[in-house]
C-alpha positions in Angstrom: -26.4 -42.8 14.8 -28.3 -44.8 12.2 -31.8 -44.4 11.1 -34.4 -47.1 10.1 -37.8 -47.6 10.4 -38.5 -51.3 9.9 -42.0 -50.9 9.9 -42.3 -49.1 5.9 -42.0 -51.1 3.1 -39.2 -49.0 1.8 -35.9 -48.5 3.9 -34.2 -44.8 3.3 -31.4 -44.5 6.4 -30.2 -41.6 7.7 -27.3 -41.6 10.4 -26.7 -38.9 12.8 -23.5 -38.8 14.7 -23.3 -36.3 17.6 -19.9 -34.8 19.4 -20.7 -34.1 23.1 -17.8 -31.3 22.9 -20.3 -29.7 20.6 -22.5 -26.7 22.1 -24.8 -23.3 20.4 -25.4 -20.9 22.3 -26.9 -21.6 26.2 -26.0 -25.3 25.4 -24.1 -27.1 28.3 -22.8 -30.6 28.8 -22.7 -32.0 32.4 -20.0 -33.8 33.6 -18.8 -34.8 30.5 -22.5 -36.4 29.9 -24.3 -35.9 26.6 -27.0 -34.2 28.0 -29.0 -31.1 26.0 -27.4 -30.9 22.7 -26.9 -34.0 22.0 -30.8 -34.5 22.0 -31.7 -31.2 21.0 -29.9 -32.2 17.4 -31.6 -35.7 17.3 -34.8 -33.8 18.0 -34.5 -31.5 15.3 -33.5 -34.5 13.0 -36.7 -36.6 13.8 -38.3 -32.9 13.7 -37.3 -32.2 9.7 -38.0 -36.2 9.4 -41.3 -35.7 11.1 -42.5 -32.9 8.7 -40.6 -34.4 5.2 -43.1 -37.3 6.0 -46.6 -35.1 6.5 -45.7 -32.9 3.1 -47.3 -34.3 0.0 -45.0 -32.4 -2.2 -42.0 -34.0 -1.5 -41.4 -37.6 -1.9 -45.2 -38.5 -1.7 -44.4 -42.1 -2.4 -41.9 -42.6 0.6 -41.0 -42.3 4.0 -38.1 -41.5 5.7 -37.0 -43.5 8.9 -34.0 -43.6 11.6 -31.4 -45.3 14.2 -29.6 -43.3 16.1 -26.2 -43.9 17.4 -23.9 -41.9 19.6 -20.0 -41.6 18.8 -19.4 -40.3 22.0 -16.5 -38.4 20.4 -14.5 -41.2 20.2 -13.3 -42.7 16.8 -13.5 -46.4 18.2 -17.4 -45.7 19.7 -17.9 -44.6 16.5 -16.5 -47.4 14.0 -18.1 -49.8 16.6 -21.4 -48.0 15.9 -20.7 -47.8 12.4 -20.8 -51.7 12.5 -23.3 -52.0 14.4 -25.5 -50.2 12.0 -24.4 -52.5 9.1 -25.6 -55.5 11.0 -28.8 -53.7 11.4 -28.8 -53.3 7.7 -28.0 -56.6 6.9 -30.2 -57.8 9.4 -33.1 -55.5 7.4 -32.1 -56.4 4.0 -32.9 -60.0 5.0 -36.8 -59.1 5.5 -37.2 -56.5 3.1 -36.5 -54.6 0.2 -34.0 -52.1 1.3 -31.9 -49.3 -0.3 -28.0 -48.1 0.2 -28.6 -46.0 3.6 -27.1 -42.5 3.7 -25.4 -41.1 7.3 -25.7 -37.8 8.9 -23.0 -37.2 10.7 -20.5 -36.9 12.7 -19.8 -33.5 14.1 -15.8 -34.1 14.6 -14.0 -34.0 11.4 -11.5 -36.3 12.5 -14.5 -38.7 13.2 -15.7 -38.5 9.8 -12.4 -39.0 8.1 -12.6 -42.6 9.9 -15.8 -43.4 9.0 -15.4 -42.4 5.4 -12.3 -44.2 5.1 -14.0 -47.0 6.6 -17.0 -46.9 4.1 -14.7 -46.8 1.6 -15.5 -49.7 -0.4 -19.1 -49.8 -0.1 -19.4 -46.0 -1.3 -22.0 -44.9 1.2 -23.1 -41.5 1.3 -22.2 -39.3 4.3 -23.5 -36.2 5.1 -22.1 -33.9 7.9 -23.6 -31.1 9.6 -20.3 -29.5 11.6 -17.4 -31.2 10.1 -15.2 -28.3 8.2 -12.1 -29.4 8.2 -10.6 -28.3 4.6 -9.2 -31.7 3.9 -12.8 -33.3 3.6 -13.0 -31.2 0.5 -10.6 -33.6 -1.1 -12.9 -35.3 -3.4 -10.2 -38.3 -4.4 -10.0 -39.4 -0.7 -13.6 -38.7 0.3 -15.5 -39.2 -2.9 -18.8 -39.7 -0.5 -18.2 -36.5 2.1 -21.1 -34.6 1.7 -21.9 -31.1 4.5 -24.4 -28.4 5.0 -21.2 -26.7 7.0 -18.8 -24.7 5.3 -15.3 -25.7 5.2 -12.5 -24.2 6.9 -11.2 -23.1 3.8 -13.9 -20.2 3.6 -13.6 -19.3 7.5 -10.4 -19.4 7.3 -10.2 -16.2 4.1 -12.9 -14.7 6.2 -10.5 -14.3 9.7 -7.3 -13.6 7.4 -9.6 -10.6 6.2 -11.1 -9.7 9.6 -7.4 -9.4 10.8 -6.3 -7.5 8.3 -9.1 -5.0 7.8 -8.3 -4.0 11.7 -4.9 -3.6 11.2 -3.4 -6.7 12.8 -0.8 -7.9 11.2 1.0 -9.5 14.3 -1.0 -11.9 15.9 -1.3 -15.2 17.2 -2.5 -18.0 16.3 -3.2 -21.3 18.6 -5.4 -24.6 18.4 -5.7 -27.6 20.1 -4.0 -30.5 19.1 -6.7 -32.1 16.6 -6.9 -32.2 12.5 -9.4 -29.7 12.8 -6.8 -26.9 14.4 -3.9 -28.4 12.1 -5.3 -27.5 9.0 -6.8 -25.0 9.9 -3.8 -22.8 10.8 -1.8 -24.4 7.7 -4.6 -22.6 5.6 -4.5 -19.3 7.8 -0.6 -19.2 7.6 -0.9 -19.2 3.7 -4.0 -17.4 3.3 -2.6 -14.4 5.6 0.5 -13.8 3.8 -1.5 -12.1 0.5 -2.9 -9.5 3.4 0.8 -8.7 4.7 -0.3 -10.8 8.0 2.2 -12.6 10.0 2.1 -15.2 12.9 3.7 -13.9 15.9 3.1 -17.6 17.5 1.7 -21.0 16.2 1.1 -23.1 19.0 -0.7 -26.3 19.2 -1.9 -27.6 23.1 -3.5 -31.0 24.1 -6.6 -31.4 24.6 -6.0 -32.2 28.4 -4.0 -29.2 29.4 -1.7 -29.6 31.8 0.3 -26.8 33.4 3.2 -27.3 31.8 1.5 -26.9 28.5 -0.5 -23.6 29.8 2.6 -22.0 31.2 4.7 -22.6 27.6 1.2 -21.1 26.0 1.1 -17.7 27.8 4.6 -17.5 28.1 4.4 -17.2 23.9 1.7 -14.4 23.7 3.8 -11.7 22.5 1.2 -10.5 20.5 -2.2 -8.9 22.0 -4.6 -10.8 19.2 -5.3 -14.6 19.7 -6.9 -16.8 17.2 -7.6 -20.0 18.6 -9.1 -22.7 16.9 -10.1 -25.1 19.4 -13.9 -26.1 21.2 -14.9 -24.7 24.6 -13.7 -26.7 27.0 -10.2 -26.3 25.8 -10.8 -22.6 26.0 -12.3 -23.4 29.8 -8.6 -24.0 30.5 -6.7 -21.6 28.9 -8.9 -18.7 30.2 -8.6 -20.0 33.8 -4.8 -19.9 33.9 -5.1 -16.4 32.1 -7.5 -15.2 34.8 -4.5 -16.6 37.6 -2.0 -14.2 35.3 -3.7 -11.8 35.4 -3.5 -10.6 31.9 -5.9 -8.5 30.3 -6.7 -6.1 27.2 -6.4 -9.7 24.7 -8.8 -9.6 21.7 -10.0 -13.3 20.6 -10.5 -13.9 17.5 -12.9 -16.9 17.8 -13.2 -19.8 15.5 -16.8 -21.3 14.5 -16.0 -24.1 16.9 -16.7 -21.9 20.4 -18.3 -18.3 18.4 -21.1 -19.0 20.4 -19.8 -20.8 23.4 -21.9 -18.7 25.9 -21.5 -20.9 28.5 -17.7 -19.5 28.4 -19.0 -16.0 29.7 -20.5 -17.0 33.4 -17.0 -17.6 34.9 -14.8 -15.1 31.8 -17.0 -12.5 31.0 -14.4 -9.9 31.5 -11.5 -12.1 29.8 -14.4 -12.3 26.5 -15.2 -8.9 26.6 -15.1 -7.7 23.2 -14.2 -11.2 21.4 -14.9 -11.5 17.6 -15.5 -14.8 15.6 -17.8 -15.9 12.5 -20.8 -18.4 13.7 -22.4 -20.0 10.9 -25.8 -18.5 9.4 -28.6 -19.0 11.7 -32.1 -19.4 11.4 -34.0 -17.5 12.8 -37.1 -19.7 13.4 -37.5 -23.0 12.2 -41.3 -23.4 12.3 -43.0 -26.1 14.7 -39.6 -27.0 16.5 -40.1 -25.5 19.5 -43.3 -27.4 19.9 -41.5 -30.3 19.0 -38.8 -29.9 21.3 -41.3 -29.4 24.3 -43.5 -31.5 23.4 -41.4 -34.4 25.7 -43.6 -36.0 28.8 -42.6 -37.8 31.5 -44.0 -41.1 30.4 -41.8 -40.7 27.4 -38.5 -40.7 29.2 -38.1 -44.6 30.1 -37.4 -45.5 26.7 -34.0 -45.3 26.6 -31.1 -44.3 29.6 -30.3 -41.4 27.5 -33.7 -39.7 27.8 -33.9 -40.2 31.9 -29.9 -38.8 32.1 -31.9 -35.9 30.5 -34.6 -35.9 32.2 -33.1 -36.3 35.7 -30.3 -33.7 34.8 -32.8 -31.1 33.7 -35.0 -31.0 36.6 -31.9 -32.3 38.8 -34.5 -35.0 40.1 -34.3 -38.8 40.5 -36.0 -41.2 38.5 -37.1 -44.4 40.3 -35.1 -47.2 38.8 -32.6 -45.1 37.0 -29.2 -46.7 35.7 -27.9 -43.5 35.7 -26.4 -42.7 39.1 -22.6 -44.3 38.1 -22.3 -41.2 36.4 -23.1 -38.6 39.1 -21.8 -39.8 41.8 -24.2 -41.9 44.2 -23.6 -39.6 47.2 -24.8 -36.7 45.1 -27.2 -38.6 43.4 -29.0 -40.4 46.1 -29.3 -36.8 47.5 -32.0 -35.9 44.8 -35.4 -35.5 45.7 -37.9 -38.6 43.2 -39.1 -37.2 40.0 -42.4 -35.8 40.8 -43.7 -37.0 36.9 -45.5 -34.2 36.6 -42.5 -31.8 35.5 -42.8 -29.9 32.1 -39.8 -28.5 29.5 -42.4 -25.5 29.7 -42.0 -24.7 33.4 -38.2 -24.4 33.1 -35.6 -22.9 30.6 -33.3 -25.3 28.9 -30.4 -24.9 26.6 -32.5 -28.1 25.0 -35.7 -25.8 24.4 -33.6 -22.7 23.6 -34.8 -22.0 19.8 -32.7 -18.2 19.6 -29.2 -19.6 18.7 -30.7 -21.9 16.1 -27.0 -22.6 14.5 -25.6 -26.2 13.8 -29.2 -26.8 14.7 -30.4 -25.3 11.9 -27.2 -27.3 9.5 -29.2 -30.8 11.1 -32.2 -29.6 9.4 -30.9 -28.5 5.9 -29.1 -32.1 5.9 -31.6 -34.1 6.1 -33.7 -31.8 3.6 -30.9 -32.4 1.4 -31.2 -36.3 1.3 -34.8 -35.5 0.6 -34.3 -33.2 -2.0 -31.7 -36.2 -3.3 -34.6 -38.7 -3.5 -37.1 -36.5 -5.0 -34.8 -36.0 -7.8 -34.4 -39.8 -7.8 -37.6 -40.2 -8.5 -38.1 -37.3 -11.0 -36.0 -38.8 -13.6 -37.4 -40.1 -16.6 -36.6 -43.0 -18.3 -34.3 -42.3 -21.3 -33.2 -39.3 -20.1 -31.8 -40.1 -16.7 -27.6 -39.0 -15.4 -26.6 -42.6 -16.0 -25.5 -45.3 -18.5 -27.8 -45.7 -21.8 -30.1 -42.6 -20.2 -30.9 -44.7 -17.4 -32.6 -43.4 -14.1 -32.0 -44.9 -10.3 -35.0 -47.0 -8.8 -35.7 -44.7 -5.2 -36.6 -48.5 -4.4 -34.1 -49.8 -5.1 -31.1 -47.7 -6.1 -27.6 -48.2 -5.1 -25.2 -45.8 -2.9 -23.2 -44.0 -5.9 -26.2 -42.9 -7.1 -27.6 -41.4 -4.5 -24.3 -39.7 -4.1 -25.2 -38.0 -8.0 -28.4 -36.5 -6.6 -26.7 -35.4 -3.4 -24.0 -33.3 -5.2 -26.9 -31.7 -7.9 -29.3 -31.3 -4.9 -30.4 -27.3 -5.1 -33.3 -26.3 -2.6 -35.1 -23.7 -0.9 -34.9 -24.0 3.4 -36.7 -21.8 4.9 -36.4 -19.2 2.6 -32.3 -19.8 1.4 -31.2 -21.3 -1.4 -28.9 -24.2 -0.5 -26.8 -25.6 -3.2 -23.2 -27.0 -3.4 -19.6 -26.7 -5.2 -18.1 -29.7 -7.2 -16.7 -30.5 -4.0 -19.6 -31.0 -2.1 -19.2 -28.0 0.6 -22.2 -25.1 1.0 -21.8 -21.7 -0.3 -20.1 -20.2 3.0 -22.0 -17.6 4.9 -21.2 -16.3 8.7 -21.9 -14.0 10.7 -19.1 -12.0 12.5 -20.8 -11.9 16.1 -19.3 -9.4 18.5 -19.4 -10.6 22.4 -21.0 -7.4 24.0 -21.9 -7.4 28.3 -25.5 -6.2 28.2 -26.3 -3.2 31.2 -26.9 -6.5 33.6 -23.5 -7.7 33.0 -25.3 -11.0 30.6 -23.5 -12.0 27.1 -25.4 -10.2 24.6 -23.6 -12.1 21.1 -24.4 -8.8 18.4 -24.0 -9.7 14.6 -21.4 -6.7 13.6 -20.9 -7.6 9.9 -21.1 -11.0 7.7 -19.0 -12.7 5.2 -20.7 -14.0 2.5 -18.2 -15.8 -0.5 -21.0 -15.6 -3.0 -19.9 -12.3 -3.3 -17.5 -10.1 -5.3 -14.4 -10.2 -4.4 -13.3 -7.0 -2.4 -17.1 -6.8 -0.7 -17.2 -10.1 0.9 -16.4 -8.9 4.4 -18.8 -6.1 5.4 -18.3 -5.1 9.3 -20.1 -2.1 10.9 -17.3 -1.0 13.1 -19.6 1.4 15.4 -21.4 -0.8 16.6 -18.3 -3.3 18.1 -17.7 -3.2 21.6 -13.4 -3.8 22.3 -11.4 -5.4 25.1 -11.2 -3.8 28.1 -7.3 -2.3 28.0 -7.6 -2.2 32.3 -9.5 -3.4 35.2 -11.1 0.5 35.6 -12.4 0.0 31.9 -15.1 -1.9 31.1 -14.7 -1.7 27.5 -12.5 0.4 25.1 -13.6 3.2 22.4 -11.1 1.4 19.4 -9.8 -1.4 18.6 -5.8 -2.2 20.0 -3.2 -2.7 17.6 -0.7 -5.4 16.9 1.7 -4.9 14.6 5.2 -5.9 14.9 6.6 -3.2 13.0 4.7 0.0 12.7 3.9 0.7 9.0 6.2 3.1 6.7 4.2 5.9 5.6 4.1 7.8 2.4 8.2 8.8 1.4 9.3 5.8 3.1 9.7 2.1 2.0 9.5 -0.5 3.9 13.5 -2.5 4.5 12.9 -6.0 5.4 14.8 -7.4 8.7 16.9 -10.5 7.8 15.9 -14.0 9.2 12.2 -12.4 10.4 8.7 -12.3 9.5 7.7 -10.3 6.3 5.6 -7.6 9.0 8.8 -6.7 11.1 10.9 -4.4 8.9 12.0 -0.7 8.9 11.3 2.4 7.3 13.9 3.8 5.1 13.4 6.9 3.5 13.5 7.5 -0.5 16.3 8.3 -1.8 16.9 11.6 -3.8 14.9 11.5 -6.3 12.7 8.9 -5.7 9.0 8.8 -4.2 6.2 6.7 -2.5 2.8 8.0 -2.4 1.7 4.8 -0.4 1.7 3.6 3.0 4.3 0.7 3.4 5.4 0.7 0.1 7.8 -1.7 -0.9 10.1 0.1 -3.8 10.2 3.9 -4.4 9.7 5.1 -7.5 11.7 7.5 -9.0 10.7 10.9 -10.7 11.3 11.5 -13.8 13.6 13.9 -15.4 11.4 17.2 -15.3 9.7 16.4 -11.9 11.9 15.8 -8.5 10.2 15.1 -5.1 8.3 17.6 -2.6 9.9 17.9 1.3 7.7 14.7 2.3 8.8 12.3 -0.8 5.5 11.1 -1.0 4.7 13.6 -4.6 6.9 14.2 -7.7 6.8 17.9 -8.4 7.7 20.0 -11.8 11.4 20.9 -11.2 12.5 24.5 -10.3 13.1 26.1 -13.5 16.7 28.7 -13.6 17.3 30.9 -15.5 18.7 34.9 -15.1 15.1 36.2 -15.8 13.9 39.6 -16.4 11.7 39.5 -13.8 13.9 38.9 -11.1 15.8 41.3 -9.4 19.2 40.3 -10.5 17.9 39.9 -13.8 16.4 43.5 -13.6 19.3 45.1 -12.0 22.0 43.7 -15.0 19.3 44.5 -17.1 18.9 48.7 -15.8 23.1 48.8 -15.4 22.9 47.7 -19.3 20.6 49.7 -20.4 22.5 52.9 -18.4 25.8 52.2 -19.9 24.5 52.5 -23.5 22.7 55.5 -22.8 25.8 56.7 -21.1 28.1 55.4 -24.3 25.5 57.1 -26.5 25.3 60.4 -24.4 29.1 60.9 -24.1 29.0 60.2 -28.2 26.3 63.1 -28.6 28.3 65.8 -26.5 31.4 64.5 -28.3 29.7 64.8 -31.7 28.3 68.3 -30.4 32.1 69.4 -29.7 33.7 67.7 -32.2 35.1 70.8 -34.0 36.6 71.8 -29.7 40.9 71.2 -29.8 40.5 68.3 -27.2 37.8 66.3 -29.2 39.8 66.6 -32.0 43.4 66.0 -29.9 42.1 62.3 -29.0 41.2 60.9 -32.4 38.0 62.1 -32.5 36.9 59.1 -35.7 38.5 56.3 -33.2 36.4 58.0 -30.2 33.2 57.8 -32.1 34.0 54.0 -32.9 34.7 53.4 -29.1 31.9 55.0 -28.1 29.7 53.1 -30.6 31.4 49.6 -29.6 30.8 50.4 -26.2 27.1 50.7 -26.4 27.2 47.5 -28.4 29.0 45.7 -25.9 27.1 47.3 -22.8 23.5 45.8 -25.2 25.1 42.6 -25.7 24.9 41.7 -22.1 20.7 41.5 -22.1 21.9 38.9 -24.6 22.6 36.9 -21.2 19.2 37.6 -20.4 16.2 35.4 -20.1 15.4 32.3 -21.4 18.0 30.5 -23.4 17.4 29.2 -27.1 19.5 27.3 -29.8 19.5 30.8 -31.8 19.7 33.0 -29.1 23.0 31.3 -27.6 24.1 31.2 -31.0 24.1 35.1 -31.2 24.9 35.6 -27.3 29.0 34.1 -27.7 29.9 35.7 -31.0 28.4 39.1 -30.1 29.9 38.8 -26.7 33.7 38.0 -28.5 33.2 40.5 -31.4 32.2 43.7 -29.6 34.8 43.3 -27.0 37.4 42.6 -29.5 36.1 45.9 -31.5 36.9 47.9 -28.5 40.1 46.5 -27.3 40.8 46.8 -31.2 39.9 50.7 -31.2 42.1 51.5 -27.8 45.2 50.0 -29.5 44.7 51.8 -32.9 44.6 55.0 -30.7 47.4 54.0 -28.6 49.3 53.3 -31.7 48.6 56.7 -33.2 49.7 58.2 -29.5 53.0 56.3 -30.3 53.2 56.9 -34.3 52.5 60.4 -33.6 55.5 61.2 -31.1 57.4 59.1 -32.9 57.2 60.9 -36.1 58.6 64.1 -34.4 62.1 62.3 -34.4 63.9 63.4 -37.8 63.2 62.0 -41.1 60.4 60.0 -39.5 57.6 59.0 -42.0 56.1 56.7 -39.9 52.4 58.7 -39.6 52.9 58.2 -43.6 51.6 54.9 -42.8 49.4 55.1 -39.8 46.6 57.4 -41.3 43.1 57.4 -40.9 42.6 54.7 -43.5 44.6 52.1 -41.7 43.5 53.1 -37.9 40.4 52.2 -39.4 41.7 49.0 -41.6 43.2 48.0 -37.9 40.2 48.1 -35.6 38.5 45.8 -38.3 41.7 43.5 -39.3 41.9 43.2 -35.3 38.0 42.2 -34.9 38.2 40.0 -38.4 40.2 37.6 -36.2 37.7 37.2 -33.8 35.2 37.1 -36.3 36.6 34.2 -38.0 37.4 32.0 -34.4 33.5 32.3 -34.2 32.7 31.1 -37.2 34.9 28.4 -37.1 32.9 28.1 -34.0 29.4 28.2 -35.2 30.2 25.8 -37.8 31.8 23.1 -35.7 30.1 22.6 -32.9 28.1 26.2 -32.0 26.7 26.6 -28.6 22.9 25.7 -27.8 20.2 25.5 -25.0 20.7 22.9 -22.2 18.2 21.4 -19.5 21.5 20.9 -16.5 20.2 18.7 -14.0 23.4 17.9 -12.8 24.7 20.3 -10.6 21.1 20.5 -8.6 19.1 17.5 -8.9 15.7 19.5 -8.1 16.6 22.1 -10.2 16.3 22.4 -14.0 19.2 25.2 -14.9 18.4 26.6 -18.5 21.6 27.4 -20.0 23.7 27.8 -22.8 26.2 25.3 -23.6 29.4 26.6 -25.4 29.6 23.8 -27.4 33.4 23.6 -27.8 35.3 24.6 -24.5 38.2 25.1 -27.1 36.5 28.1 -29.4 35.2 29.6 -26.1 38.7 30.1 -25.0 40.2 30.8 -27.9 37.8 33.7 -28.1 38.7 34.9 -24.5 42.5 34.2 -25.4 41.8 36.3 -28.3 40.7 39.3 -25.9 43.3 38.7 -23.7 46.1 39.0 -26.5 44.7 41.7 -27.7 44.4 43.6 -24.2 47.7 42.8 -23.6 48.8 44.2 -26.6 46.7 47.5 -25.8 48.2 47.7 -22.4 51.9 47.4 -23.0 51.7 50.0 -25.9 49.7 52.2 -23.6 52.5 51.6 -21.0 55.2 52.6 -23.2 53.8 55.5 -23.9 52.7 57.0 -19.9 55.8 59.2 -20.3 54.4 61.7 -22.6 53.1 65.1 -21.7 50.0 65.5 -19.6 48.2 67.5 -21.1 47.9 65.5 -24.4 48.8 62.1 -22.8 45.8 59.4 -23.4 48.1 56.8 -23.0 47.4 57.3 -18.8 43.8 56.7 -18.9 43.5 53.8 -21.0 46.4 52.0 -19.2 43.8 52.4 -16.2 41.4 51.1 -18.4 43.1 47.8 -18.6 44.2 47.7 -15.8 40.6 47.4 -14.7 40.1 45.2 -17.5 42.5 42.6 -16.5 41.2 42.5 -13.0 37.6 42.2 -14.0 38.3 38.8 -16.2 41.2 37.6 -14.5 38.9 37.5 -12.0 36.2 36.2 -14.2 38.0 33.1 -14.9 37.8 31.3 -11.6 34.4 32.9 -10.5 32.8 31.3 -13.9 34.2 28.0 -13.4 32.5 27.6 -10.1 29.4 28.8 -10.4 26.2 27.1 -12.2 22.8 28.2 -13.3 22.2 31.7 -13.2 25.2 32.6 -11.5 27.2 32.1 -13.9 25.5 34.2 -16.6 25.3 37.3 -13.8 28.9 37.2 -13.0 29.4 36.7 -17.3 27.2 40.1 -17.4 28.8 41.4 -14.4 32.1 41.3 -15.9 30.7 42.7 -19.3 29.6 45.5 -17.7 32.2 46.2 -15.4 35.6 46.0 -18.4 32.7 48.2 -20.3 32.4 50.6 -17.5 36.2 50.5 -17.0 37.1 51.6 -20.6 34.2 54.2 -20.4 34.6 56.4 -17.4 38.5 55.9 -17.3 38.5 57.3 -21.1 35.9 59.7 -21.7 35.0 60.5 -18.4 37.9 63.4 -17.8 37.3 64.8 -21.6 33.3 65.2 -20.7 34.6 66.9 -17.6 36.3 69.5 -19.4 34.3 69.3 -21.9 31.1 70.5 -19.6 32.7 72.1 -16.6 35.7 73.7 -17.6 35.5 74.5 -20.9 38.0 77.3 -20.8 40.3 74.6 -20.6 39.2 73.3 -24.0 41.4 75.6 -26.0 44.9 75.1 -28.3 46.9 77.0 -26.2 46.1 75.5 -22.7 46.2 72.2 -24.2 49.7 72.1 -26.1 52.2 74.5 -27.8 51.4 75.3 -31.5 53.5 73.4 -33.0 52.0 70.1 -31.2 48.9 71.4 -32.3 49.8 71.7 -35.5 51.5 68.3 -35.9 48.4 66.5 -34.5 46.5 68.9 -36.6 48.4 67.3 -39.9 48.2 63.7 -38.2 44.5 63.4 -37.8 43.8 64.4 -41.5 
C-alpha cells in the first residue's frame, strides 16, 4: 500500500500494508474478504494524514499524500504491490521533484521480511504497525525497519513472568506454522528457563488445520495451561475440536495476535472464559476518528470495488453494477435486496466504526505521526549543525531514504499524551495491557484489564497484576468460573527442609523432593541444595532452620546432678561426723584398739574423696579438668594406703607376739604414716607426669550425638589415666590380700574381715565401672564416675566404721578392755599404738 498525491508539488510517499487475518475487538472478516478491519486501518491512516496536513505546527511547508495497496496477506501479492509502487514512483519522478517514499506496513512479520529484503538495495524505510517478530530487530539484516508495535521479545518476557507469577511451571506451548510463532516459541523457551518454567510440549500446527493435525495436537495436551501463538482463524479450528472432545478447564494464555479477538466468544465463550492475554496499548479515544469513519456516504462507494464490497456486507444489500458477486456466490448475492442509497453508518453497529478498542488503529496513527515528526526534525535542521558529513542537513524536498531513516530512529514525540520513543533496534518501549476474558451477566464478553506490563519499569516491577478481579476458567459444566487459578506443575514444590533432585532425562520442572541430610537445612521452597549448619548449631525437626545445639554436661541444676551433689556432701558429713565421734571417744578401748591415728586419717581422706565427686559436676573447664582427675586418683590412693597400713599393723601386731619377733619395732607410728604417704607419693608422681606431658582439658564433643554438644573433660593421655586406675587397683589388691591373710584372727579384735568386705565392694564397683565408663558418653559417663567414687567410699565407710559406731553409741557396755580381749592382748596393743 503506497501513498501518493500527484497534485502536490512535494511528494512524500506513505505505505499501508494490511493483513486480512488481523482483527481488533469486534472486527470480523466474512468469507475471507477484507471487509471492515482493512478499511478501518486505512481510514485511520488517512485520518492521521488529514489531521497532520491541517496542523500549522507540524510540517507547515509540506503536505502528505498516499497510495494504498493490498498485500492480501500473501507474499507474492505484496511483492507485486511493491513493484506497482516502484512503477508509479518512477512516473511521479518523471514529472515531479520526488522524495524517497516510506512504507507503512505490513501487519505480517513474514511479509514485512519479504518486503524488506526486496527493498534492500533501495534502502526505503518500512514502518510496521503490527509485525512483532523479534527477528525484525536485527539491524544488520533489516537496517531500514521501524515499527510502532513492540517486539515479541518484550511480550515473551511478559508471558514468562506471567506464568511464573501464578506458579504455572508446566505449560503447553503451541503455535501456527509461521516465522512469528517459531521465533516467539524459541524466545519463550529461552526466557522461561530463568523462571523455572518448563514446556510440557511444543507443537506447530499448519495454517490449514486437518483432522489429523488436530488429533495430534489434542493428544499432546498434558498441561492445563496452554500458550498459543496464532491468529483468530487458527484458534477457531482448535476450539471447535476441543468442544467436540468435551475438554474443559483449560487456561488459555493468548498472544497479542488474538488477545482481543472477541469474535471467538460467540461460539466458544464457555471454553475461553478466564483467558489471559497481553494486548497492545489501547488509546482511550482518538479525537475526531469516529466522525471520520462514519463520514462515508453512498456516493463514495462506487470509487472502488473494495468500498462496494464493504458497503454490501455492512448493510446486507446489493449495489447496482457491483463486481463483487463472485466473492459471495451468485445465489446468495442475488437474494439480497438492492441498496436504497439512504444507508448511513450512524444507524448500524459495525466493527468498522467501533472505536472502543483502539489498539492496532492506534499503532497506525502513531506510525503516520512517526514519519511526520521525522520529516519535521529534518526540516528543523540548521546548516553546519546537521547530522551528516561536514554538518550538512538533508533537504526535506530532496532527501535520500537513508537520511529519513536517520531521523526516524531518533524521533521522540508525544501522541495523545503518550511519550513515543524507540530503542537502538527501532522498537518502541513495550507496554501491554493484561486482559482477562470475563463473562458478563448477560453472557457477553467483557475484556477486563487486570494488570499491565511496562518494560520501562525497574526489574521486578514491570509486571503488575490485580489477582482479585481475575475470572478463572470453569472447572466443570456446573460452574460458571473457578474461584482460583488452576495448578499446572510437573512436580509439586519441595517444601523447606528438602531439596530438589532432578529426574534424569526429564525437564528441570520434573523432580523429586529429597529430605535434607543430617546436619543440613533448607529454608526456601524448591531449594537446589541444602546448607550445612555450623558446628554449634543443628537442624530443627522440620530441617528448615539451624538452632543452637543442646549443650550437655552434668549440671547442678538437673535432678541427677542435685542427687549426686547431695549424696557427696552427705558422705563427707557422715565421714566428719564419725571422725567427731571417734575424737570424742578417742580414749575408749575400741577406738584405741583400731589404730586411732590411721582411722582419723582414713576418715579425713574419705571425706575428701566424697567431696572430690563435686569436681565432676558443673560445666567443664581446663582448670577444673586438671584438678578433677588428679584429685580423684590421689584421694582414693590415700584411702587405700590407709587401709593397707591398718591391715599391715594388724598382721604385724600378731606376728610380733611370736617368740623372738621384733616386727613392730620396724612398723611403728612413724613408719605407718610414712607408708601411707609413700603409697600415695607414687600416685602423685603419676599425676605430675600426666599434668606435665598431656594434661586433661575441656572439650566440646559432637561426635557421639550430632544434635548435642557434650562438654566433657578429655583425659589427654589415656595411658596416664589408666595408670592412675591401675595403681589404685594394685593398692586395693595388696590391701585385700593382707586382709584375707588376717581373716582368722580373733573376732572380738579382728578389723581385717571388715576391710575384706570393703575391698570386695570396692572391686565390684570398679570392675563394673570400667565397661560402663567405656560404653557411655556425656553426662552419664561423669555420673558413672561419681557413682563409682561414692559407692566405693560408702563401702569403705560403712564396712569399717559402722560396726564401731554402733558399739560406741548404742552398745557402750561392749566398749571395754575386758570385753574386747584378754589383758595380755590389750597390753600388747597399747605398746604397739604408743
